[in-house]
C-alpha positions in Angstrom: -0.1 0.1 0.0 1.3 3.5 -0.7 1.3 6.0 1.9 1.0 10.0 1.4 4.2 12.2 2.3 4.3 12.7 5.8 5.0 16.0 7.8 8.5 16.0 9.3 9.1 13.4 12.3 8.7 14.4 15.6 5.6 16.5 14.6 3.8 15.2 18.0 0.0 15.9 18.2 -0.3 15.7 14.2 1.7 12.3 14.6 -0.8 10.8 17.1 -4.2 12.2 15.8 -2.5 10.5 12.0 -2.2 7.1 14.0 -5.3 7.4 15.9 -6.9 7.9 12.1 -4.6 5.3 10.6 -5.9 2.7 13.2 -9.6 4.0 13.0 -9.4 3.3 8.8 -7.4 0.3 9.4 -4.3 1.7 7.0 -1.3 1.4 9.6 2.1 1.9 7.9 4.5 -0.8 8.5 7.1 1.2 10.3 6.7 3.0 13.3 8.8 4.6 16.0 7.5 5.6 19.2 8.9 7.7 21.9 7.9 10.5 24.4 7.2 10.8 28.2 3.3 10.2 27.6 3.4 6.6 28.3 -0.2 6.0 28.7 -1.2 7.5 25.3 1.5 5.4 24.1 0.4 1.9 25.4 -3.0 2.7 24.5 -2.5 3.1 21.0 -0.1 0.0 20.9 -2.9 -1.9 22.7 -5.4 -0.5 19.9 -2.7 -1.4 17.1 -2.4 -5.1 18.7 -6.3 -5.6 18.8 -6.6 -4.7 15.2 -3.4 -6.6 13.5 -3.5 -9.7 15.6 -7.5 -9.9 16.6 -7.9 -12.9 18.4 -4.4 -14.6 18.0 -1.9 -12.0 19.7 0.0 -15.4 21.0 0.5 -16.3 17.4 0.5 -12.8 15.6 2.7 -10.8 18.3 6.3 -10.7 19.1 8.1 -8.6 21.9 11.8 -8.2 22.0 13.8 -6.3 24.3 17.2 -4.4 24.4 19.8 -6.7 23.6 17.4 -9.7 22.8 16.5 -7.7 19.4 19.6 -9.1 17.4 19.4 -8.6 13.5 19.0 -12.1 13.3 16.0 -12.5 15.6 14.5 -9.3 14.1 14.9 -11.0 10.5 13.0 -13.7 11.3 10.0 -12.1 13.3 9.4 -9.2 10.5 9.5 -11.9 7.8 7.4 -14.7 9.4 4.3 -15.3 7.9 1.1 -14.6 9.9 -0.9 -17.6 11.3 -3.9 -18.3 9.8 -3.9 -15.4 7.1 -3.8 -12.9 9.8 -1.5 -9.8 10.3 1.5 -9.3 12.7 2.9 -7.0 15.1 6.3 -6.8 16.2 7.4 -4.5 18.4 11.5 -3.7 19.4 11.5 -2.1 22.7 14.6 0.1 23.8 16.4 -0.7 20.6 18.1 2.4 19.1 17.2 2.3 15.4 17.5 5.8 14.9 21.4 5.6 16.0 21.7 1.9 14.5 25.0 0.8 13.4 26.5 -2.7 12.1 24.2 -5.6 11.7 21.2 -3.8 12.8 21.7 -1.0 10.2 22.5 -3.3 7.6 19.0 -5.2 8.2 17.3 -2.0 8.2 18.5 -0.8 4.9 17.5 -4.2 3.4 14.3 -4.6 4.7 12.5 -1.1 5.5 11.9 -0.3 1.7 10.3 -4.0 1.7 8.7 -4.7 4.5 5.9 -7.3 4.3 2.1 -5.8 4.0 1.1 -8.5 6.4 3.6 -6.9 9.4 3.7 -3.8 11.2 6.8 -3.3 12.9 7.4 -0.6 15.9 10.3 0.1 17.4 9.6 1.2 21.2 11.8 3.8 23.0 10.7 3.1 26.7 13.7 3.3 29.4 16.2 3.9 26.3 16.3 7.8 25.9 15.2 9.1 22.2 18.1 10.7 20.8 18.7 12.4 17.3 21.5 11.7 15.7 24.6 13.8 14.6 24.9 15.3 11.2 27.3 12.2 10.5 24.4 9.7 11.6 21.6 10.8 10.0 21.3 8.3 7.3 19.0 5.6 9.1 17.1 8.8 10.6 16.1 9.6 6.9 15.7 5.8 6.1 13.3 5.9 8.8 11.5 8.9 7.9 11.1 7.8 4.4 9.4 4.3 5.0 7.6 5.0 8.1 6.4 7.4 10.9 7.8 8.7 14.0 5.7 9.3 17.0 6.4 11.6 19.7 3.9 11.1 22.8 4.2 14.5 24.2 2.6 15.7 27.4 -1.4 17.1 26.1 -1.7 20.3 26.3 -3.6 21.5 29.7 -7.0 22.6 28.0 -7.1 18.7 26.3 -5.8 17.4 29.6 -8.4 19.0 31.6 -11.1 17.7 29.4 -9.5 14.1 29.6 -9.7 14.2 33.2 -13.1 15.5 33.2 -14.6 12.7 30.9 -12.6 10.0 33.1 -14.6 11.4 35.9 -17.8 11.3 34.1 -17.3 7.6 33.0 -17.2 7.1 37.1 -20.2 8.8 37.4 -18.8 11.9 38.7 -19.0 15.7 37.5 -15.6 17.8 37.9 -14.8 21.7 37.4 -12.1 22.7 35.2 -10.5 24.2 38.1 -10.6 21.2 40.4 -9.0 19.2 37.2 -6.5 22.0 37.2 -5.7 21.6 40.5 -5.4 17.6 40.1 -3.2 18.0 37.2 -0.9 20.2 39.1 -0.2 18.1 42.1 0.1 14.9 39.5 2.3 16.0 37.6 0.4 16.2 34.4 1.3 12.7 33.0 -2.0 10.5 31.7 -0.1 7.4 33.2 0.1 9.3 37.0 -3.5 10.6 36.4 -5.4 7.8 35.5 -4.5 5.6 39.0 -5.6 9.0 40.7 -8.7 9.5 39.0 -10.0 6.2 39.6 -9.2 6.5 43.3 -10.9 9.8 43.7 -13.6 8.5 41.6 -14.2 5.5 43.6 -14.0 7.1 47.1 -15.3 10.8 46.9 -18.6 10.8 48.5 -20.5 13.0 46.5 -21.3 13.5 42.9 -19.1 16.5 42.3 -15.3 16.0 42.7 -14.2 18.7 44.6 -11.0 20.3 45.7 -11.1 18.8 48.9 -11.4 15.5 47.8 -8.0 16.2 45.4 -6.6 17.6 48.6 -7.3 14.7 50.6 -6.4 11.9 48.4 -3.9 12.8 46.0 0.0 12.3 46.8 1.5 15.2 45.4 4.6 15.3 43.1 8.1 16.6 44.9 7.4 19.5 42.9 3.8 20.2 44.0 4.9 20.2 47.6 7.5 22.8 47.0 5.3 24.9 45.1 3.3 24.9 48.7 6.0 26.0 50.4 7.1 28.9 48.0 3.3 29.9 48.1 3.9 30.2 51.8 7.3 31.6 51.8 5.9 34.7 49.2 2.8 34.7 51.7 5.4 35.5 54.4 3.6 32.7 56.1 7.0 31.3 57.9 5.3 28.6 60.1 3.6 27.0 57.2 7.0 27.3 55.1 8.7 25.7 57.7 6.3 23.0 58.5 6.0 22.3 54.7 9.8 21.9 54.7 9.7 19.5 57.6 7.3 17.2 55.5 9.7 17.2 52.5 12.0 16.1 55.1 10.3 13.4 56.5 9.3 12.0 53.3 13.0 11.4 52.5 13.6 14.2 49.7 16.8 15.1 49.3 17.8 18.7 50.2 19.6 19.7 46.7 16.1 18.3 45.1 14.4 20.7 47.3 16.5 23.4 46.9 16.7 22.9 43.1 13.1 23.0 42.9 12.1 26.2 45.1 15.0 27.8 43.2 12.9 26.8 40.0 9.7 28.5 41.0 11.3 31.5 42.7 13.1 32.0 38.9 9.4 31.6 37.7 7.9 34.3 40.2 10.6 36.5 39.2 9.9 36.3 35.4 6.1 37.1 36.3 7.3 40.1 38.4 9.3 41.0 35.4 6.3 40.8 33.1 3.5 42.4 35.6 5.7 45.4 36.2 6.0 45.6 32.1 2.6 44.4 30.9 1.3 41.0 31.9 1.7 38.5 28.8 0.7 34.7 29.8 1.9 33.3 26.9 5.3 35.0 26.9 5.4 33.9 30.7 4.8 30.1 29.7 7.4 30.4 27.1 10.1 31.7 29.3 9.3 29.5 32.0 8.5 26.3 30.1 5.6 26.0 32.3 2.0 25.7 30.6 0.0 24.6 33.9 -3.0 27.0 34.5 -2.8 26.7 38.1 0.9 28.1 38.5 0.2 30.5 36.0 -2.5 32.2 37.7 -1.1 32.0 41.0 2.3 33.6 40.2 0.3 36.2 38.1 -1.7 37.2 41.0 1.1 37.4 43.6 3.4 39.4 41.3 0.7 42.1 40.8 1.9 43.8 44.1 5.1 42.2 44.3 8.7 44.2 45.0 11.1 43.4 42.0 14.1 43.9 43.8 13.1 41.5 46.9 12.2 39.0 44.1 15.5 39.4 42.8 17.0 38.6 46.0 15.6 35.5 46.7 17.0 34.3 43.5 20.1 34.9 45.2 19.8 33.7 48.4 18.6 30.4 46.9 22.0 30.5 44.5 23.7 31.1 47.8 22.4 28.1 49.5 22.7 25.8 46.7 26.4 26.2 46.7 26.8 25.7 50.5 24.7 22.8 50.1 27.0 21.3 47.5 30.2 22.8 48.9 30.0 22.8 52.9 30.3 20.1 55.2 27.1 22.0 57.4 24.0 20.2 58.2 21.9 20.1 55.1 18.3 20.4 56.6 19.6 23.6 58.5 20.7 25.4 55.8 17.4 24.8 54.3 15.5 25.8 57.2 17.7 29.0 57.4 17.0 29.7 53.7 13.2 29.3 54.3 13.3 31.8 56.9 15.5 34.3 55.1 13.1 33.9 51.9 9.8 34.6 53.8 11.5 37.6 56.0 10.1 40.5 57.4 9.8 42.2 54.1 7.5 39.5 53.1 5.0 40.0 50.4 
């Protein structure tokens, strides 16, 4: 089957959409490369491909190879094997770096990719192995993959789409959820579907009412380290020293590394400083997202409100205090917990916001 020319690889959401449409139309390509951090979405589409291609015979027409076990000889045999009972085959090579392939694997790709059997779909799946684009001298294999297959980057969903996804899953459990509550849940869970799904199931089954509340989320969700540090940052910026130290103690109690806490705090205070600069010159939400790398409406709205009446010089000073503490954590033999406690006290000091 001839396939139309594609957009450049790594087109993100466009490629995911194209994959979804290909599954619905039963017009899958014969070669795919899957990578990206949204593993829930990746595994979902891989499962749909398996159902479509292998039908009721997955034990016969589906093969999965991992890392070093995926030798050129084994892969050749799997690709060229005839499907059982006239069906089709799905062959998945997990953590086999085809993009930077050399030697026998590269030779096999050059030989077979232009003539992959119509009855077989081959997927190279980057799971624990990092997906890295080749250097200029190593681009032949990437060009070969792009010519004969499709590269799908399963990126994090944009906030509006993710909020809709969260709300739809709650509705499937017979619960309503507002966008604001969904935003809070996404922020606390880190924004990946793989982490959100079990939280949705837990909240949906144990929440008492028909509507999911912010209290339900706060009570049942175990927040990420960034979310925990954000609560401490919020307390610091409001000058609530007692709450800030309490949140810091919780982080220590859960075994978080002081350097990681310091790094997360410094990152959030840089975001806050950026918000202060933008607020002073005319707030631009899009510019804030671009400069800080955050798309979370929860974070953006919080910092936007705080920055309206902020002292820019004090915001800059807080960043310098974080830098000093980070250096002390990495170079001195002092008590790391005390260093961070002192930092929180200085950040929340008498001229707090």
